[in-house]
Every structure is written in structure tokens, then in C-alpha cells.
mmCIF file as Biopython writes it, N, C-alpha, C and O atoms, coordinates in Angstrom:
data_model
#
loop_
_atom_site.group_PDB
_atom_site.id
_atom_site.type_symbol
_atom_site.label_atom_id
_atom_site.label_alt_id
_atom_site.label_comp_id
_atom_site.label_asym_id
_atom_site.label_entity_id
_atom_site.label_seq_id
_atom_site.pdbx_PDB_ins_code
_atom_site.Cartn_x
_atom_site.Cartn_y
_atom_site.Cartn_z
_atom_site.occupancy
_atom_site.B_iso_or_equiv
_atom_site.auth_seq_id
_atom_site.auth_asym_id
_atom_site.pdbx_PDB_model_num
ATOM 1   N N  . MET A ? 1  ? 95.954  117.260 46.968 1.0 0.0 1  A 1 
ATOM 2   C CA . MET A ? 1  ? 96.783  116.374 47.742 1.0 0.0 1  A 1 
ATOM 3   C C  . MET A ? 1  ? 96.156  114.982 47.719 1.0 0.0 1  A 1 
ATOM 4   O O  . MET A ? 1  ? 94.953  114.833 47.934 1.0 0.0 1  A 1 
ATOM 5   N N  . ALA A ? 2  ? 96.962  113.983 47.462 1.0 0.0 2  A 1 
ATOM 6   C CA . ALA A ? 2  ? 96.469  112.610 47.409 1.0 0.0 2  A 1 
ATOM 7   C C  . ALA A ? 2  ? 96.268  112.077 48.830 1.0 0.0 2  A 1 
ATOM 8   O O  . ALA A ? 2  ? 97.104  112.290 49.708 1.0 0.0 2  A 1 
ATOM 9   N N  . ARG A ? 3  ? 95.186  111.406 49.033 1.0 0.0 3  A 1 
ATOM 10  C CA . ARG A ? 3  ? 94.889  110.822 50.349 1.0 0.0 3  A 1 
ATOM 11  C C  . ARG A ? 3  ? 95.619  109.493 50.470 1.0 0.0 3  A 1 
ATOM 12  O O  . ARG A ? 3  ? 95.755  108.750 49.498 1.0 0.0 3  A 1 
ATOM 13  N N  . PHE A ? 4  ? 96.085  109.208 51.676 1.0 0.0 4  A 1 
ATOM 14  C CA . PHE A ? 4  ? 96.825  107.989 51.954 1.0 0.0 4  A 1 
ATOM 15  C C  . PHE A ? 4  ? 95.844  106.935 52.467 1.0 0.0 4  A 1 
ATOM 16  O O  . PHE A ? 4  ? 95.274  107.099 53.545 1.0 0.0 4  A 1 
ATOM 17  N N  . TYR A ? 5  ? 95.643  105.869 51.719 1.0 0.0 5  A 1 
ATOM 18  C CA . TYR A ? 5  ? 94.741  104.804 52.133 1.0 0.0 5  A 1 
ATOM 19  C C  . TYR A ? 5  ? 95.550  103.615 52.621 1.0 0.0 5  A 1 
ATOM 20  O O  . TYR A ? 5  ? 96.278  102.986 51.853 1.0 0.0 5  A 1 
ATOM 21  N N  . ARG A ? 6  ? 95.417  103.316 53.900 1.0 0.0 6  A 1 
ATOM 22  C CA . ARG A ? 6  ? 96.209  102.214 54.441 1.0 0.0 6  A 1 
ATOM 23  C C  . ARG A ? 6  ? 95.694  100.867 53.974 1.0 0.0 6  A 1 
ATOM 24  O O  . ARG A ? 6  ? 96.428  99.880  54.044 1.0 0.0 6  A 1 
ATOM 25  N N  . TYR A ? 7  ? 94.469  100.791 53.505 1.0 0.0 7  A 1 
ATOM 26  C CA . TYR A ? 7  ? 93.919  99.505  53.074 1.0 0.0 7  A 1 
ATOM 27  C C  . TYR A ? 7  ? 94.399  99.095  51.686 1.0 0.0 7  A 1 
ATOM 28  O O  . TYR A ? 7  ? 94.181  97.958  51.268 1.0 0.0 7  A 1 
ATOM 29  N N  . LYS A ? 8  ? 95.047  100.002 50.972 1.0 0.0 8  A 1 
ATOM 30  C CA . LYS A ? 8  ? 95.634  99.667  49.673 1.0 0.0 8  A 1 
ATOM 31  C C  . LYS A ? 8  ? 97.040  99.108  49.822 1.0 0.0 8  A 1 
ATOM 32  O O  . LYS A ? 8  ? 97.637  98.640  48.852 1.0 0.0 8  A 1 
ATOM 33  N N  . LEU A ? 9  ? 97.563  99.158  51.032 1.0 0.0 9  A 1 
ATOM 34  C CA . LEU A ? 9  ? 98.916  98.661  51.278 1.0 0.0 9  A 1 
ATOM 35  C C  . LEU A ? 9  ? 98.924  97.145  51.375 1.0 0.0 9  A 1 
ATOM 36  O O  . LEU A ? 9  ? 97.879  96.535  51.601 1.0 0.0 9  A 1 
ATOM 37  N N  . PRO A ? 10 ? 100.075 96.533  51.207 1.0 0.0 10 A 1 
ATOM 38  C CA . PRO A ? 10 ? 100.176 95.082  51.397 1.0 0.0 10 A 1 
ATOM 39  C C  . PRO A ? 10 ? 99.878  94.715  52.854 1.0 0.0 10 A 1 
ATOM 40  O O  . PRO A ? 10 ? 100.060 95.544  53.746 1.0 0.0 10 A 1 
ATOM 41  N N  . PRO A ? 11 ? 99.423  93.487  53.104 1.0 0.0 11 A 1 
ATOM 42  C CA . PRO A ? 11 ? 99.059  93.090  54.474 1.0 0.0 11 A 1 
ATOM 43  C C  . PRO A ? 11 ? 100.198 93.238  55.482 1.0 0.0 11 A 1 
ATOM 44  O O  . PRO A ? 11 ? 99.947  93.619  56.625 1.0 0.0 11 A 1 
ATOM 45  N N  . TRP A ? 12 ? 101.443 92.949  55.095 1.0 0.0 12 A 1 
ATOM 46  C CA . TRP A ? 12 ? 102.546 93.064  56.047 1.0 0.0 12 A 1 
ATOM 47  C C  . TRP A ? 12 ? 102.781 94.517  56.434 1.0 0.0 12 A 1 
ATOM 48  O O  . TRP A ? 12 ? 103.172 94.798  57.567 1.0 0.0 12 A 1 
ATOM 49  N N  . CYS A ? 13 ? 102.550 95.437  55.516 1.0 0.0 13 A 1 
ATOM 50  C CA . CYS A ? 13 ? 102.739 96.854  55.802 1.0 0.0 13 A 1 
ATOM 51  C C  . CYS A ? 13 ? 101.620 97.380  56.710 1.0 0.0 13 A 1 
ATOM 52  O O  . CYS A ? 13 ? 101.869 98.180  57.611 1.0 0.0 13 A 1 
ATOM 53  N N  . ARG A ? 14 ? 100.398 96.926  56.465 1.0 0.0 14 A 1 
ATOM 54  C CA . ARG A ? 14 ? 99.287  97.308  57.343 1.0 0.0 14 A 1 
ATOM 55  C C  . ARG A ? 14 ? 99.510  96.814  58.759 1.0 0.0 14 A 1 
ATOM 56  O O  . ARG A ? 14 ? 99.191  97.510  59.723 1.0 0.0 14 A 1 
ATOM 57  N N  . GLN A ? 15 ? 100.061 95.603  58.887 1.0 0.0 15 A 1 
ATOM 58  C CA . GLN A ? 15 ? 100.338 95.044  60.209 1.0 0.0 15 A 1 
ATOM 59  C C  . GLN A ? 15 ? 101.365 95.894  60.957 1.0 0.0 15 A 1 
ATOM 60  O O  . GLN A ? 15 ? 101.223 96.133  62.156 1.0 0.0 15 A 1 
ATOM 61  N N  . TRP A ? 16 ? 102.388 96.346  60.252 1.0 0.0 16 A 1 
ATOM 62  C CA . TRP A ? 16 ? 103.379 97.209  60.885 1.0 0.0 16 A 1 
ATOM 63  C C  . TRP A ? 16 ? 102.769 98.539  61.301 1.0 0.0 16 A 1 
ATOM 64  O O  . TRP A ? 16 ? 103.109 99.062  62.362 1.0 0.0 16 A 1 
ATOM 65  N N  . LEU A ? 17 ? 101.877 99.097  60.492 1.0 0.0 17 A 1 
ATOM 66  C CA . LEU A ? 17 ? 101.204 100.341 60.871 1.0 0.0 17 A 1 
ATOM 67  C C  . LEU A ? 17 ? 100.377 100.164 62.135 1.0 0.0 17 A 1 
ATOM 68  O O  . LEU A ? 17 ? 100.368 101.046 62.993 1.0 0.0 17 A 1 
ATOM 69  N N  . ILE A ? 18 ? 99.688  99.047  62.263 1.0 0.0 18 A 1 
ATOM 70  C CA . ILE A ? 18 ? 98.882  98.777  63.454 1.0 0.0 18 A 1 
ATOM 71  C C  . ILE A ? 18 ? 99.781  98.664  64.686 1.0 0.0 18 A 1 
ATOM 72  O O  . ILE A ? 18 ? 99.452  99.189  65.749 1.0 0.0 18 A 1 
ATOM 73  N N  . ILE A ? 19 ? 100.910 97.979  64.539 1.0 0.0 19 A 1 
ATOM 74  C CA . ILE A ? 19 ? 101.839 97.823  65.666 1.0 0.0 19 A 1 
ATOM 75  C C  . ILE A ? 19 ? 102.404 99.174  66.091 1.0 0.0 19 A 1 
ATOM 76  O O  . ILE A ? 19 ? 102.472 99.477  67.282 1.0 0.0 19 A 1 
ATOM 77  N N  . ILE A ? 20 ? 102.807 99.976  65.122 1.0 0.0 20 A 1 
ATOM 78  C CA . ILE A ? 20 ? 103.356 101.299 65.437 1.0 0.0 20 A 1 
ATOM 79  C C  . ILE A ? 20 ? 102.297 102.177 66.084 1.0 0.0 20 A 1 
ATOM 80  O O  . ILE A ? 20 ? 102.582 102.908 67.033 1.0 0.0 20 A 1 
ATOM 81  N N  . GLU A ? 21 ? 101.066 102.105 65.567 1.0 0.0 21 A 1 
ATOM 82  C CA . GLU A ? 21 ? 99.980  102.916 66.108 1.0 0.0 21 A 1 
ATOM 83  C C  . GLU A ? 21 ? 99.717  102.595 67.573 1.0 0.0 21 A 1 
ATOM 84  O O  . GLU A ? 21 ? 99.434  103.499 68.360 1.0 0.0 21 A 1 
ATOM 85  N N  . ARG A ? 22 ? 99.803  101.341 67.946 1.0 0.0 22 A 1 
ATOM 86  C CA . ARG A ? 22 ? 99.545  100.952 69.334 1.0 0.0 22 A 1 
ATOM 87  C C  . ARG A ? 22 ? 100.715 101.255 70.260 1.0 0.0 22 A 1 
ATOM 88  O O  . ARG A ? 22 ? 100.522 101.387 71.469 1.0 0.0 22 A 1 
ATOM 89  N N  . CYS A ? 23 ? 101.917 101.368 69.721 1.0 0.0 23 A 1 
ATOM 90  C CA . CYS A ? 23 ? 103.105 101.600 70.552 1.0 0.0 23 A 1 
ATOM 91  C C  . CYS A ? 23 ? 103.437 103.078 70.739 1.0 0.0 23 A 1 
ATOM 92  O O  . CYS A ? 23 ? 104.211 103.415 71.635 1.0 0.0 23 A 1 
ATOM 93  N N  . VAL A ? 24 ? 102.884 103.957 69.932 1.0 0.0 24 A 1 
ATOM 94  C CA . VAL A ? 24 ? 103.271 105.364 69.968 1.0 0.0 24 A 1 
ATOM 95  C C  . VAL A ? 24 ? 102.884 106.027 71.287 1.0 0.0 24 A 1 
ATOM 96  O O  . VAL A ? 24 ? 103.695 106.766 71.846 1.0 0.0 24 A 1 
ATOM 97  N N  . LEU A ? 25 ? 101.699 105.799 71.798 1.0 0.0 25 A 1 
ATOM 98  C CA . LEU A ? 25 ? 101.256 106.479 73.013 1.0 0.0 25 A 1 
ATOM 99  C C  . LEU A ? 25 ? 102.092 106.105 74.231 1.0 0.0 25 A 1 
ATOM 100 O O  . LEU A ? 25 ? 102.519 107.011 74.946 1.0 0.0 25 A 1 
ATOM 101 N N  . PRO A ? 26 ? 102.358 104.817 74.517 1.0 0.0 26 A 1 
ATOM 102 C CA . PRO A ? 26 ? 103.215 104.514 75.670 1.0 0.0 26 A 1 
ATOM 103 C C  . PRO A ? 26 ? 104.639 105.066 75.528 1.0 0.0 26 A 1 
ATOM 104 O O  . PRO A ? 26 ? 105.227 105.520 76.510 1.0 0.0 26 A 1 
ATOM 105 N N  . ILE A ? 27 ? 105.186 105.028 74.327 1.0 0.0 27 A 1 
ATOM 106 C CA . ILE A ? 27 ? 106.526 105.570 74.118 1.0 0.0 27 A 1 
ATOM 107 C C  . ILE A ? 27 ? 106.521 107.087 74.298 1.0 0.0 27 A 1 
ATOM 108 O O  . ILE A ? 27 ? 107.461 107.646 74.863 1.0 0.0 27 A 1 
ATOM 109 N N  . ALA A ? 28 ? 105.467 107.758 73.820 1.0 0.0 28 A 1 
ATOM 110 C CA . ALA A ? 28 ? 105.362 109.208 73.982 1.0 0.0 28 A 1 
ATOM 111 C C  . ALA A ? 28 ? 105.220 109.576 75.460 1.0 0.0 28 A 1 
ATOM 112 O O  . ALA A ? 28 ? 105.785 110.576 75.902 1.0 0.0 28 A 1 
ATOM 113 N N  . PHE A ? 29 ? 104.481 108.789 76.219 1.0 0.0 29 A 1 
ATOM 114 C CA . PHE A ? 29 ? 104.335 109.055 77.649 1.0 0.0 29 A 1 
ATOM 115 C C  . PHE A ? 29 ? 105.677 108.890 78.361 1.0 0.0 29 A 1 
ATOM 116 O O  . PHE A ? 29 ? 106.045 109.720 79.193 1.0 0.0 29 A 1 
ATOM 117 N N  . PHE A ? 30 ? 106.403 107.829 78.039 1.0 0.0 30 A 1 
ATOM 118 C CA . PHE A ? 30 ? 107.731 107.627 78.611 1.0 0.0 30 A 1 
ATOM 119 C C  . PHE A ? 30 ? 108.657 108.786 78.243 1.0 0.0 30 A 1 
ATOM 120 O O  . PHE A ? 30 ? 109.430 109.259 79.077 1.0 0.0 30 A 1 
ATOM 121 N N  . GLN A ? 31 ? 108.575 109.236 77.005 1.0 0.0 31 A 1 
ATOM 122 C CA . GLN A ? 31 ? 109.415 110.347 76.559 1.0 0.0 31 A 1 
ATOM 123 C C  . GLN A ? 31 ? 109.040 111.634 77.270 1.0 0.0 31 A 1 
ATOM 124 O O  . GLN A ? 31 ? 109.913 112.456 77.549 1.0 0.0 31 A 1 
ATOM 125 N N  . LEU A ? 32 ? 107.762 111.829 77.570 1.0 0.0 32 A 1 
ATOM 126 C CA . LEU A ? 32 ? 107.321 113.007 78.312 1.0 0.0 32 A 1 
ATOM 127 C C  . LEU A ? 32 ? 107.931 113.004 79.714 1.0 0.0 32 A 1 
ATOM 128 O O  . LEU A ? 32 ? 108.441 114.027 80.171 1.0 0.0 32 A 1 
ATOM 129 N N  . VAL A ? 33 ? 107.881 111.869 80.392 1.0 0.0 33 A 1 
ATOM 130 C CA . VAL A ? 33 ? 108.459 111.776 81.733 1.0 0.0 33 A 1 
ATOM 131 C C  . VAL A ? 33 ? 109.964 112.011 81.669 1.0 0.0 33 A 1 
ATOM 132 O O  . VAL A ? 33 ? 110.520 112.731 82.499 1.0 0.0 33 A 1 
ATOM 133 N N  . ARG A ? 34 ? 110.613 111.411 80.698 1.0 0.0 34 A 1 
ATOM 134 C CA . ARG A ? 34 ? 112.060 111.585 80.544 1.0 0.0 34 A 1 
ATOM 135 C C  . ARG A ? 34 ? 112.403 113.043 80.259 1.0 0.0 34 A 1 
ATOM 136 O O  . ARG A ? 34 ? 113.390 113.561 80.782 1.0 0.0 34 A 1 
ATOM 137 N N  . THR A ? 35 ? 111.596 113.706 79.434 1.0 0.0 35 A 1 
ATOM 138 C CA . THR A ? 35 ? 111.856 115.109 79.104 1.0 0.0 35 A 1 
ATOM 139 C C  . THR A ? 35 ? 111.645 116.006 80.318 1.0 0.0 35 A 1 
ATOM 140 O O  . THR A ? 35 ? 112.370 116.985 80.499 1.0 0.0 35 A 1 
ATOM 141 N N  . LEU A ? 36 ? 110.665 115.682 81.145 1.0 0.0 36 A 1 
ATOM 142 C CA . LEU A ? 36 ? 110.440 116.485 82.349 1.0 0.0 36 A 1 
ATOM 143 C C  . LEU A ? 36 ? 111.571 116.308 83.361 1.0 0.0 36 A 1 
ATOM 144 O O  . LEU A ? 36 ? 111.914 117.251 84.074 1.0 0.0 36 A 1 
ATOM 145 N N  . LEU A ? 37 ? 112.154 115.109 83.431 1.0 0.0 37 A 1 
ATOM 146 C CA . LEU A ? 37 ? 113.229 114.853 84.391 1.0 0.0 37 A 1 
ATOM 147 C C  . LEU A ? 37 ? 114.596 115.325 83.886 1.0 0.0 37 A 1 
ATOM 148 O O  . LEU A ? 37 ? 115.348 115.951 84.632 1.0 0.0 37 A 1 
ATOM 149 N N  . PHE A ? 38 ? 114.917 115.031 82.637 1.0 0.0 38 A 1 
ATOM 150 C CA . PHE A ? 38 ? 116.215 115.372 82.050 1.0 0.0 38 A 1 
ATOM 151 C C  . PHE A ? 38 ? 116.017 116.084 80.717 1.0 0.0 38 A 1 
ATOM 152 O O  . PHE A ? 38 ? 116.211 115.478 79.663 1.0 0.0 38 A 1 
ATOM 153 N N  . PRO A ? 39 ? 115.634 117.358 80.744 1.0 0.0 39 A 1 
ATOM 154 C CA . PRO A ? 39 ? 115.344 118.040 79.478 1.0 0.0 39 A 1 
ATOM 155 C C  . PRO A ? 39 ? 116.609 118.363 78.678 1.0 0.0 39 A 1 
ATOM 156 O O  . PRO A ? 39 ? 117.511 119.060 79.141 1.0 0.0 39 A 1 
ATOM 157 N N  . THR A ? 40 ? 116.631 117.832 77.473 1.0 0.0 40 A 1 
ATOM 158 C CA . THR A ? 40 ? 117.667 118.202 76.514 1.0 0.0 40 A 1 
ATOM 159 C C  . THR A ? 40 ? 116.958 118.583 75.217 1.0 0.0 40 A 1 
ATOM 160 O O  . THR A ? 40 ? 115.764 118.330 75.053 1.0 0.0 40 A 1 
ATOM 161 N N  . THR A ? 41 ? 117.687 119.178 74.322 1.0 0.0 41 A 1 
ATOM 162 C CA . THR A ? 41 ? 117.108 119.581 73.047 1.0 0.0 41 A 1 
ATOM 163 C C  . THR A ? 41 ? 116.622 118.375 72.269 1.0 0.0 41 A 1 
ATOM 164 O O  . THR A ? 41 ? 115.552 118.411 71.662 1.0 0.0 41 A 1 
ATOM 165 N N  . PHE A ? 42 ? 117.405 117.306 72.284 1.0 0.0 42 A 1 
ATOM 166 C CA . PHE A ? 42 ? 117.031 116.097 71.559 1.0 0.0 42 A 1 
ATOM 167 C C  . PHE A ? 42 ? 115.747 115.487 72.137 1.0 0.0 42 A 1 
ATOM 168 O O  . PHE A ? 42 ? 114.890 115.032 71.380 1.0 0.0 42 A 1 
ATOM 169 N N  . ASP A ? 43 ? 115.604 115.471 73.468 1.0 0.0 43 A 1 
ATOM 170 C CA . ASP A ? 43 ? 114.407 114.907 74.090 1.0 0.0 43 A 1 
ATOM 171 C C  . ASP A ? 43 ? 113.152 115.707 73.733 1.0 0.0 43 A 1 
ATOM 172 O O  . ASP A ? 43 ? 112.097 115.130 73.470 1.0 0.0 43 A 1 
ATOM 173 N N  . VAL A ? 44 ? 113.272 117.016 73.726 1.0 0.0 44 A 1 
ATOM 174 C CA . VAL A ? 44 ? 112.122 117.858 73.356 1.0 0.0 44 A 1 
ATOM 175 C C  . VAL A ? 44 ? 111.761 117.623 71.896 1.0 0.0 44 A 1 
ATOM 176 O O  . VAL A ? 44 ? 110.582 117.522 71.558 1.0 0.0 44 A 1 
ATOM 177 N N  . PHE A ? 45 ? 112.766 117.536 71.028 1.0 0.0 45 A 1 
ATOM 178 C CA . PHE A ? 45 ? 112.535 117.274 69.610 1.0 0.0 45 A 1 
ATOM 179 C C  . PHE A ? 45 ? 111.869 115.915 69.410 1.0 0.0 45 A 1 
ATOM 180 O O  . PHE A ? 45 ? 110.917 115.795 68.639 1.0 0.0 45 A 1 
ATOM 181 N N  . LEU A ? 46 ? 112.371 114.888 70.106 1.0 0.0 46 A 1 
ATOM 182 C CA . LEU A ? 46 ? 111.801 113.550 69.999 1.0 0.0 46 A 1 
ATOM 183 C C  . LEU A ? 46 ? 110.370 113.500 70.531 1.0 0.0 46 A 1 
ATOM 184 O O  . LEU A ? 46 ? 109.519 112.822 69.956 1.0 0.0 46 A 1 
ATOM 185 N N  . LEU A ? 47 ? 110.102 114.212 71.622 1.0 0.0 47 A 1 
ATOM 186 C CA . LEU A ? 47 ? 108.738 114.276 72.161 1.0 0.0 47 A 1 
ATOM 187 C C  . LEU A ? 47 ? 107.790 114.940 71.163 1.0 0.0 47 A 1 
ATOM 188 O O  . LEU A ? 47 ? 106.653 114.499 71.003 1.0 0.0 47 A 1 
ATOM 189 N N  . GLY A ? 48 ? 108.247 115.990 70.496 1.0 0.0 48 A 1 
ATOM 190 C CA . GLY A ? 48 ? 107.426 116.649 69.473 1.0 0.0 48 A 1 
ATOM 191 C C  . GLY A ? 48 ? 107.097 115.721 68.320 1.0 0.0 48 A 1 
ATOM 192 O O  . GLY A ? 48 ? 105.975 115.726 67.814 1.0 0.0 48 A 1 
ATOM 193 N N  . ILE A ? 49 ? 108.074 114.924 67.904 1.0 0.0 49 A 1 
ATOM 194 C CA . ILE A ? 49 ? 107.832 113.952 66.839 1.0 0.0 49 A 1 
ATOM 195 C C  . ILE A ? 49 ? 106.821 112.905 67.289 1.0 0.0 49 A 1 
ATOM 196 O O  . ILE A ? 49 ? 105.926 112.542 66.525 1.0 0.0 49 A 1 
ATOM 197 N N  . MET A ? 50 ? 106.952 112.416 68.518 1.0 0.0 50 A 1 
ATOM 198 C CA . MET A ? 50 ? 106.022 111.398 69.037 1.0 0.0 50 A 1 
ATOM 199 C C  . MET A ? 50 ? 104.599 111.942 69.144 1.0 0.0 50 A 1 
ATOM 200 O O  . MET A ? 50 ? 103.641 111.255 68.789 1.0 0.0 50 A 1 
ATOM 201 N N  . ILE A ? 51 ? 104.464 113.163 69.631 1.0 0.0 51 A 1 
ATOM 202 C CA . ILE A ? 51 ? 103.129 113.760 69.740 1.0 0.0 51 A 1 
ATOM 203 C C  . ILE A ? 51 ? 102.534 113.984 68.351 1.0 0.0 51 A 1 
ATOM 204 O O  . ILE A ? 51 ? 101.349 113.731 68.136 1.0 0.0 51 A 1 
ATOM 205 N N  . GLY A ? 52 ? 103.350 114.458 67.409 1.0 0.0 52 A 1 
ATOM 206 C CA . GLY A ? 52 ? 102.871 114.629 66.040 1.0 0.0 52 A 1 
ATOM 207 C C  . GLY A ? 52 ? 102.462 113.322 65.403 1.0 0.0 52 A 1 
ATOM 208 O O  . GLY A ? 52 ? 101.457 113.261 64.695 1.0 0.0 52 A 1 
ATOM 209 N N  . LEU A ? 53 ? 103.235 112.268 65.649 1.0 0.0 53 A 1 
ATOM 210 C CA . LEU A ? 53 ? 102.907 110.954 65.112 1.0 0.0 53 A 1 
ATOM 211 C C  . LEU A ? 53 ? 101.618 110.416 65.721 1.0 0.0 53 A 1 
ATOM 212 O O  . LEU A ? 53 ? 100.802 109.810 65.027 1.0 0.0 53 A 1 
ATOM 213 N N  . TYR A ? 54 ? 101.438 110.641 67.030 1.0 0.0 54 A 1 
ATOM 214 C CA . TYR A ? 54 ? 100.204 110.202 67.686 1.0 0.0 54 A 1 
ATOM 215 C C  . TYR A ? 54 ? 98.984  110.905 67.079 1.0 0.0 54 A 1 
ATOM 216 O O  . TYR A ? 54 ? 97.980  110.258 66.780 1.0 0.0 54 A 1 
ATOM 217 N N  . PHE A ? 55 ? 99.071  112.219 66.900 1.0 0.0 55 A 1 
ATOM 218 C CA . PHE A ? 55 ? 97.940  112.940 66.321 1.0 0.0 55 A 1 
ATOM 219 C C  . PHE A ? 55 ? 97.707  112.573 64.864 1.0 0.0 55 A 1 
ATOM 220 O O  . PHE A ? 55 ? 96.566  112.587 64.401 1.0 0.0 55 A 1 
ATOM 221 N N  . ALA A ? 56 ? 98.763  112.246 64.137 1.0 0.0 56 A 1 
ATOM 222 C CA . ALA A ? 56 ? 98.596  111.807 62.748 1.0 0.0 56 A 1 
ATOM 223 C C  . ALA A ? 56 ? 97.818  110.490 62.695 1.0 0.0 56 A 1 
ATOM 224 O O  . ALA A ? 56 ? 96.955  110.312 61.835 1.0 0.0 56 A 1 
ATOM 225 N N  . PHE A ? 57 ? 98.122  109.570 63.611 1.0 0.0 57 A 1 
ATOM 226 C CA . PHE A ? 57 ? 97.361  108.323 63.664 1.0 0.0 57 A 1 
ATOM 227 C C  . PHE A ? 57 ? 95.942  108.572 64.175 1.0 0.0 57 A 1 
ATOM 228 O O  . PHE A ? 57 ? 94.988  107.980 63.670 1.0 0.0 57 A 1 
ATOM 229 N N  . HIS A ? 58 ? 95.802  109.444 65.173 1.0 0.0 58 A 1 
ATOM 230 C CA . HIS A ? 58 ? 94.484  109.698 65.766 1.0 0.0 58 A 1 
ATOM 231 C C  . HIS A ? 58 ? 93.533  110.362 64.761 1.0 0.0 58 A 1 
ATOM 232 O O  . HIS A ? 58 ? 92.347  110.036 64.709 1.0 0.0 58 A 1 
ATOM 233 N N  . LEU A ? 59 ? 94.059  111.286 63.975 1.0 0.0 59 A 1 
ATOM 234 C CA . LEU A ? 59 ? 93.234  111.977 62.974 1.0 0.0 59 A 1 
ATOM 235 C C  . LEU A ? 59 ? 93.172  111.226 61.655 1.0 0.0 59 A 1 
ATOM 236 O O  . LEU A ? 59 ? 92.590  111.713 60.685 1.0 0.0 59 A 1 
ATOM 237 N N  . GLU A ? 60 ? 93.780  110.021 61.617 1.0 0.0 60 A 1 
ATOM 238 C CA . GLU A ? 60 ? 93.778  109.134 60.463 1.0 0.0 60 A 1 
ATOM 239 C C  . GLU A ? 60 ? 94.423  109.778 59.237 1.0 0.0 60 A 1 
ATOM 240 O O  . GLU A ? 60 ? 93.958  109.589 58.112 1.0 0.0 60 A 1 
ATOM 241 N N  . TRP A ? 61 ? 95.483  110.529 59.457 1.0 0.0 61 A 1 
ATOM 242 C CA . TRP A ? 61 ? 96.281  111.049 58.352 1.0 0.0 61 A 1 
ATOM 243 C C  . TRP A ? 61 ? 97.183  109.957 57.825 1.0 0.0 61 A 1 
ATOM 244 O O  . TRP A ? 61 ? 97.586  109.973 56.662 1.0 0.0 61 A 1 
ATOM 245 N N  . ILE A ? 62 ? 97.500  108.997 58.697 1.0 0.0 62 A 1 
ATOM 246 C CA . ILE A ? 62 ? 98.332  107.858 58.311 1.0 0.0 62 A 1 
ATOM 247 C C  . ILE A ? 62 ? 97.467  106.617 58.436 1.0 0.0 62 A 1 
ATOM 248 O O  . ILE A ? 62 ? 97.932  105.510 58.167 1.0 0.0 62 A 1 
#
């Protein structure tokens, strides 16, 4: 499997990755509260994607 190196990307793409990385946790927390208050299938699915995205950034898979 080829490793994904973010430093080989163009500067504008790296900047977007940094912005997304910093925004994922607050959005995931908001989604968690929303899912606890109004649980729907879509909210649970979206929360799973947010948590997966957070761990992908945390473990430096992205």
C-alpha cells in the first residue's frame, strides 16, 4: 500500500488539509450532541464519518 505524504502536495492543498484537520473535532462534537438529542440514521452515519475522519488525521493516515 502506498503511503500518503501530505508534504508532496501543492501548498494550497496542504493548507486545506490543515483547515479541515482543525475543524473536524468541533464539528464532530456538535454532531455528537445533535445525535444524542435527535437521533436519526443519517446523524449516526455522519457522526461515524466524522469520528473516522478525526482518527485518520490523529493517526496521520491523511
